[in-house]
N, C-alpha and C positions, 0 to 999 in steps of 0.2 A: 303771229303765233295762233291767233284764232283760225286763220286759214289752214294751218297745219293740223290743228285739232279737228276741224271739219273734214279734212281729207282723210285722216286716220279713222274717224267715225264712219266714213262712207264705205270702208272696206267690209265685205260680207263676213259674218262670223260663222264658223263651223263648229261642230261638236268636238273637233280635235284642237281647238284653240288653246286649251289649257294643258294639252299633253306635251311631252318632251319629244321634239322631232330631231332626227339625225341631221348632221351637217350635210350640205349639198356635196355630192361626189364630183366636184369640179375644182379647178384652180383659177382664182381671179386675181389679177394684178392691176393696181391703179397707180399711176405715176404721181399725180398730185390731186389733192382735195382742198378746196377753199370754201369755207362756209361762214356766212355772217347772218345774224338774225336781228331784225328790227327790235327796238325797245318794246318791252311788254311788262305787264304786272301779273304776278302769279302768287296767290296766297299772301298778299300784302307785301311781297318782295318785288321791287322794281329791278328788272334785268336790263342792263344797258351795255352797249359796245361788246357784244358777244362775237368772238372771232375764233375760228378753228382752222388751222393749217396742218395738213398731213401729207407727208412725202413717202413714196415707195411703199405701198401697202400690198401685201400678198396674203390671200386667203385660200386655205385648202381644208380638206375634211379632218386633218390632224393638227391644225394650228393656224395662227395668224402672226404675221410679222409686220412691224411698222418701223421704218428707218428713222423718221422724225415726226414728232407730234408737238404742236404748240396750241395751247388753249388759253384764252384770256376772256374773263367775264368780270364786268364791273356791275356791282349792285349797290343798293342803299344800305346793305348790312355788312358787306365785305367785298374786297377785291381779290379775285382768284387768277393766278398765273401758273401754268403747268408746261414744262418742257420734259418730254419723255420719248422712249423708244421701246420696242418689244421684239424679241427674237428668241426663238427656241424655248419658249415658255418662261423667259425671264423678262420682267418689266423693269427697265432702268429709268428712274426719275432723276433727271439731271437737276431740276429745281422745281419745288412746289412752294408757292407763296400764298398764304391766306392772311392778308393784311387789312388793317383798319377795320377790325371786327367791331360792329356796333352791338355790344352785348345787351344794352338796355332795350333796344328794339327787338332783338331776338327773344329776350326774356318775356317781354310783353306779348309777343306773338305765340310762343310755344309753351310757356310754363303757366300752369293754372294758378289762379289767385289763391293765397293761403286762406283756409277756412278752419273753423273750429271742429268740424266733423272729420271723421277719419276717412281716408281715401283707400279704397280697395285696390290692391295691386294684382293685376291679372298674371297668373303664372303661365309662363310659356312652356310648351312641351320641349323636352330634352331631345333634340334631334342630333344624334351622334353621326358624324360624317367620317368617312375614311378616305384615304387617298385614292381608292379604287373608284370612287364616285365623282372624282374631279373631271369636269368637262375638259377635253383637250384644248378648248379655246380660252380657258381660264389660266392665267399665269400661275406657275408653281413656285416662283421665286420673285421677290421684289427687292430691288436695290435703290434706296433713297439717298442720293448724294447730298442734297441740300433742302432743308425745310425751314421756313420762316413763318411764324404766326405772330401778329401784333394785335393788341386790343386798344381801341380808342379810349381816351380818358373818360371816366364815369364816376358816379357816386353810388356806392352800395351801402345801404342802410346809413350808418353815420361816418363811413370812411370814404375819402376821395382817392380813387385809384388814378394815379398820374400816368403810369406806364406798366404794361405787362407784355413781355416779349419772350417767345420760345424759339430757339434755334437748334436744329438737329443736323449733324454732319455724319455722313456715311452710316446709314442704318440698313440692315439686311433682315428681310423677313422670309422665312421658309413656310410657305402656305401649307405644304403637305404636313409638316410637323404641327402647325396650329390646328388643322382639321383632325389630326390624330391625337391631339392633346398631349404632345410630347414636349419635353423641356428644351430650353435653349433654342426656341424658334425665332426669337428676335434678339438682335444685337445692335448696339448703338456705339459707334466709335467716340462720339463727343456730343454732348448736349449742354445748352446754356439756358438758364431761366433768369430773367431780370424783372424784378417786381419793385415798383416804387409807389408809395402812398404817403398820406399825411400821418399814418400811424406807424410806419416803419418801412425799411427797405430790405429786400432779400435778393441775393445774388448766388446762384448755384452753377457750378461748372463740374461736369462729371462724365461718366460713361456707363454702359451696361453690357456685360458679357457673361455668358454661362449663368443666366438668371441672377446675377449679382449686380446690384446698382451701386456704383462707386461715386462718392462725392469727393472730387479732387480739390475743390475750393468752396 
């Protein structure tokens, strides 16, 4: 990873680096891409066993298509697995797994310590985007067939969390509606939440359609 950083830093910078450039007016096809990265540490996170496999990639000035994409990353804070494809502006995620999340390590790394003083929250500008501004290389629709997230057991204040699992089946996201701030941009056919601790257990089974969250169980 240090070699990659040094290589990127060696490229000359121009005044147009921060400007938006148009896609290349060419069509590029790649049959197979295989990428692996040696273990490295970045911002306190140890990245191990990184593997990327991509089959049948086509790039043009009006879009990108990917027949198959597989990504696997093992870290000391979570294990990530992704199976996906991209065609005609639609990203289909067959499976996305974010498992064995070490929330204690993440909390210590990214969340500030509690203090008696007040913390000033910086207000972000309201950047309103419309569908006309969407880059043709960005997916306009996302279909998530399977999502699984699990949390490693931990102690939070006085409670012992034994299990926290979130499973989502058949979720659809309309990116154009989200950017246009329209309703019914996200639908979920089925979701499950399983939470177990020494202070109680919670099990939720439901769905979300037309901006209505339904609890079936």
